[in-house]
C-alpha positions as CSV (number, residue, x, y, z in Angstrom):
1,M,-3.2,49.3,-14.5
2,L,-6.2,49.0,-12.3
3,E,-5.2,51.8,-9.7
4,A,-8.2,53.8,-10.7
5,L,-10.4,50.9,-9.5
6,F,-8.4,49.8,-6.5
7,G,-7.5,53.3,-5.4
8,N,-3.6,53.2,-5.8
9,K,-0.8,51.1,-7.2
10,T,0.3,49.8,-3.7
11,K,-3.1,48.2,-3.2
12,E,-3.0,46.6,-6.6
13,K,0.4,45.1,-5.9
14,V,-0.6,43.9,-2.4
15,L,-3.6,42.1,-3.9
16,L,-1.5,40.5,-6.7
17,Y,1.0,39.3,-4.1
18,L,-1.6,37.8,-1.9
19,Y,-3.3,36.1,-4.8
20,T,-0.1,34.6,-6.2
21,H,1.5,33.6,-2.8
22,G,-1.8,32.7,-1.0
23,E,-0.7,34.7,2.2
24,G,1.7,37.1,3.4
25,Y,2.7,39.5,6.2
26,A,3.5,43.2,5.9
27,Q,7.3,42.9,6.3
28,E,7.5,40.1,3.7
29,I,5.3,42.0,1.1
30,R,7.4,45.1,1.6
31,R,10.6,43.3,1.0
32,K,9.5,41.3,-2.0
33,L,7.8,44.3,-3.8
34,N,10.3,47.0,-2.5
35,L,7.5,49.2,-1.1
36,P,7.4,51.4,2.0
37,L,6.4,49.3,5.1
38,R,3.8,52.0,6.2
39,S,2.0,51.9,2.7
40,V,1.8,48.2,2.8
41,Q,0.5,48.2,6.4
42,L,-2.1,50.8,5.5
43,Q,-3.3,48.9,2.4
44,L,-3.5,45.5,4.4
45,K,-5.4,47.3,7.2
46,G,-7.9,49.0,4.8
47,L,-8.5,45.8,2.9
48,E,-9.0,43.8,6.1
49,E,-11.5,46.4,7.5
50,G,-13.3,46.2,4.2
51,G,-13.6,42.4,4.4
52,V,-11.5,41.7,1.2
53,L,-8.8,40.2,3.4
54,F,-8.7,38.3,6.7
55,C,-5.8,38.0,9.1
56,R,-4.7,35.5,11.6
57,E,-1.8,35.4,14.0
58,R,1.0,32.9,13.4
59,D,3.5,33.0,16.3
60,R,3.7,36.8,16.7
61,T,3.2,37.8,13.1
62,I,-0.1,38.8,11.5
63,V,-0.6,36.9,8.2
64,Y,-3.1,38.1,5.7
65,Q,-5.0,36.1,3.0
66,L,-7.8,36.9,0.6
67,N,-11.2,36.3,2.3
68,P,-13.2,33.6,0.3
69,R,-16.4,34.7,2.2
70,Y,-16.2,38.3,0.6
71,P,-19.4,38.8,-1.4
72,F,-17.4,39.8,-4.5
73,Y,-14.5,37.2,-4.1
74,Q,-15.0,35.6,-7.5
75,E,-15.1,39.0,-9.3
76,I,-11.9,40.1,-7.6
77,I,-10.2,36.9,-8.4
78,V,-11.2,37.2,-12.2
79,L,-9.9,40.9,-12.2
80,I,-6.6,39.8,-10.5
81,E,-6.1,37.0,-12.9
82,K,-6.7,39.3,-15.9
83,L,-4.4,41.8,-14.4
84,L,-1.7,39.2,-13.9
85,Q,-1.9,38.2,-17.5
86,A,-1.4,41.8,-18.6
87,I,1.7,42.3,-16.6
88,P,5.0,41.6,-18.6
89,S,6.4,38.1,-17.8
90,E,9.7,39.4,-16.4
91,I,7.9,41.4,-13.8
92,R,5.4,38.7,-13.1
93,N,8.2,36.2,-12.6
94,R,10.3,38.6,-10.5
95,F,7.5,39.7,-8.1
96,Y,4.6,37.4,-8.3
97,T,6.0,33.9,-8.6
98,P,6.3,32.2,-5.2
99,R,9.3,29.9,-4.3
100,L,8.2,26.3,-4.8
101,R,10.9,24.8,-2.7
102,P,12.8,25.9,0.4
103,R,16.3,27.5,0.1
104,R,19.2,25.1,0.7
105,Q,20.4,25.3,4.3
106,G,23.4,27.7,4.6
107,K,22.9,29.2,1.0
108,P,23.5,32.9,1.0
109,L,20.5,35.2,0.2
């Protein structure tokens, strides 16, 4: 929907994912959204270089989050929230609803 503003659909999906889940790493985002890993990595890198995201290292994984110090943070949040409301509920529930509790130990994926 906002790919004209964000540049492409992958960037839009990555921003939605990070907003709804709070944080994420490239492989996790790729797996959850069923996107090519290289595309996700390029979008994360570009958003970080632009200051929209920040990253930190957790163990040996680089984890990304929206940057609350970004000058247009509030405006981006408003846009993402409106975009999230416009997405059909079945897609929103499938891709942009985080797990609220851990998976039972031994339960198959």
